N, C-alpha and C positions, 0 to 999 in steps of 0.2 A: 324589580330586578329582572334582567334577561335570563332566559334559560341557559344552563351550562352547555358548552360545546360537547357534543357526543362524539367520542373518538374511538374508532375501530383500530385494532392493533394486529398486525401479522407477525409471524415469528415469535409467538408468545413464549416459547420454550427457550429462546436464545437469551444471551446476556442483556442485550438492549431491549428486546421485546418485554422482558420481565420488568426492567427498570421503568419503561414507559407506562405500563399498566399500573405499577405501584405509585408512580408519580401522579397519574391521572386520577387514581382513586383517592388520593389525599389532598388534592389541590382544588382550591375554589375556582369556579368558572369553567371547569372541564369535568367530564365524567366518562368512564369507559362505556362504550356502546356494546362491544363484543370483542372477543379475541379469538384468533385461530392459530393453529400450529400444524405442521405436517405430521408429527408424531403425537401420540397420546400424551397429554400433559395435565397435571392436576390444576385445580383452580388457583388463581393468583390474586391476592388481595380481594378475595370474595368474588372474583370474576371467573365464570366457567370458561374453559378453553375448548373451542369447537374444532373439528377437523378442517384443515385448510381447503379440502375439496368442496366444502360447503360455502366458500366465500361469496360466490356470485348470488346464491340464494339469500344469504344473510344481508348482503348489501341492499337487497330489495325488501326483505321482511323487517329488518331492524332499522333501516334508513339512517345510517350515521351521517353526521355533518362533515366528517373528514376521516381519512385513514392514514395511520402512521406506519411506515414500513422500515424495518431493519432486518433484512434477510440475506439472500444471495442474489447475484445478478439475474439468473434465469427465472427464479421464482418471483423476484420483484417485478420483472417485466410482465409476467402473467397477471400478477395482482393489480398492477397499474392499468392494464388493458381491461380487466374486469371492472375496475372503478370507472374507467372511461365509458364503458357500456352502461353503467348504472348512474352516471353523472355525479360521482362522488369525488371531491378533491383529494389529492394525495400529497403527503410529505414523505420523502424517502431519504434515508441516510445511508442506503446501500451503496457500496462502491465496487469497482472492478468490472464495470460494464464494458463490453467490446463495442465496436462501431455499430454493429447491427442492433444491439440492445439499446444503445443510446438513441439511434434513429427511431426505434419503436416507442421509446419514451417521448421523444419529440413529437411524434405523430399523436400520441395520447394527449399531449399538452395543448393540442389544437382543439380538443374537445372539453377538457377540464382544466382547472388550475392545478399545476404540478410544481411543487417546490422540491428541488434536489440540492442537497448540500453534502459535502464530504465531512463536515464537522459542525456541530451545533453549539459549541462553547463560545461564549462572548469573548473570552480571552484569546481564542484563536483568531477571531475577527480582528482584535486589537493587534495581535502579533502580525497578521498579514499586512495591515496598514503600516506598522513599524518597519517591516521588512522592505516594503516598496520604497519607503522614504530613505532608509539606510542604504539600500543598494544604489539608489539614485545619487546619494551624497558622496559615495566612494566608488566612482565608476570603473576604476582600474583594479579593484581588489579581487582576489580569488574568492570563490563562493563554494561552500560545502553545505549540504543538507543531510541531517541524520534524524531518523525516527526510530522509536522503540515502542513495541507493543507486546502484549501477552503472547504466550507460545501457541495459542490456538488461532491467531489471526491468519486468514488465508491469503489475502492479496499483499503484494510487496512491489514497490513501495506503497505505503498507505495512501488512501484517497486524499487525505489532508496534505501529505507531502507532495503529491502531484499538483494539488491546487497551489501550494506555496511555490513550487517550481515554475508553474505558469505565471505567477505574480512576478517572480524574478526575471523571467525571460521577457515579460512585457515591458520591463524597464531597461534591461540589459540585452538588447537585440544581438550583441556580439557573442553572447553565450548561447550557442546553438547546438551544443552536444552534451548529453547527459552520460556520465561515466558511473556505472553502478558497481561500486566496490573496486578494489585494485589488487592485482596479484602479479608477482614477478617484477620485471623491469617495466615501470609504468610512470615515466615522468609526466608531470601535469602539462596539459596543453592550454593555451591561453583562452580558448573558446569553450572550455568545458565547465560544467557544474558537477562536483562530486556528489553522489547520492548513496546513502548507506541505510539499510534496513536491518534492525536488530529485533529478535524475537526471544523473549525470556520471561519465565515465571508468569505472574499475573499483572504485569505492568498495564495500567489503564491506557496510557498514551503520553508520549513525550515527543516533541518536535524541536529541533535546534537548527538555526541557520548561523553558520560561521563565516564571517568576512575577515580576510586577512591581507595585509599589504602595508607598505611604508612603515615597517617596524612596529606595527600595532595590530591588534585583533579586536573584533566586535562579535559578541555572541548574544543572539536573541533566542530565548527558550520559552516554551510553554509546557507545563506539566499538568495533566488532569489527575486529580487525586481520587476521583470517584466518577463512575459512569452516570451518576444522577445528574451531573452538570449537562450531559448530552441529552438526557431525557427531558429535562426542564426546557432546554432550548428547542427541542423538537416540538414540545407542547406549545411554546411561544409561537413557533412557526405555524402549527396547526390552527390555533385560535386566530392568528392573523390571516390565514389563507381563506377561511370560510367567507363566502360572499364575493370573492375576487373573480375577475373575468378569466376565462380560459387563457392559459399562457404558461410560459416557462419562468419560474422564479427561483431565487436563491436566498440564502440566509441574510445576505447583505440587505436585501429588500426589506426584510423584517426589521433589522436594526436601524435602517434609515427612515 
């Protein structure tokens, strides 16, 4: 049997960091290498959590096969650049990068394999394929995208919603304007996609695409019942990424 893939995890104190550590600790074929967090955090699933400031040193001394990151845009860029310097592949599910952050990730991907995805649920991958097909089949229909997440989510719309919007616009080039919510007198324009972000309670994640026209509606929806589905997908991506050539990858590459 081959040795398990040793996975380092950043943002261990966050919702997704904790899920990834717990999933890696209980899953065959992978094992936690180490975990870091910016604030002091108790051990998770038997894995001690080290200060994030020690990441560069840990990448050298503990020699992980891959690092999984679910943090924030600024910290994620720093972590990725540290991994590039240590020649460690990275899987990141962090969203909300600005153009400068994205360019720094692109630069790092020229040194190491870097897989960036807004969502690691296989069901979302299926939803995206279904959305592209449906939008192409009803080219004159109005399109609305709605996403719902827990009340602590920072970026809006979600990274997944933005990915779905990109899918829609790749098929419907006539839809070149995104309208975020509506207020007052706001008749719909033919070239717009309505975009709505809701934040409430502890909702893990819901995404809906509504197509309407010709006296009918089509609704395509994905609901995540537990964050574990994202953690498992991220570990699928991590195991797949080990040994790849430097470059920019996404979750579709894993599924295909």
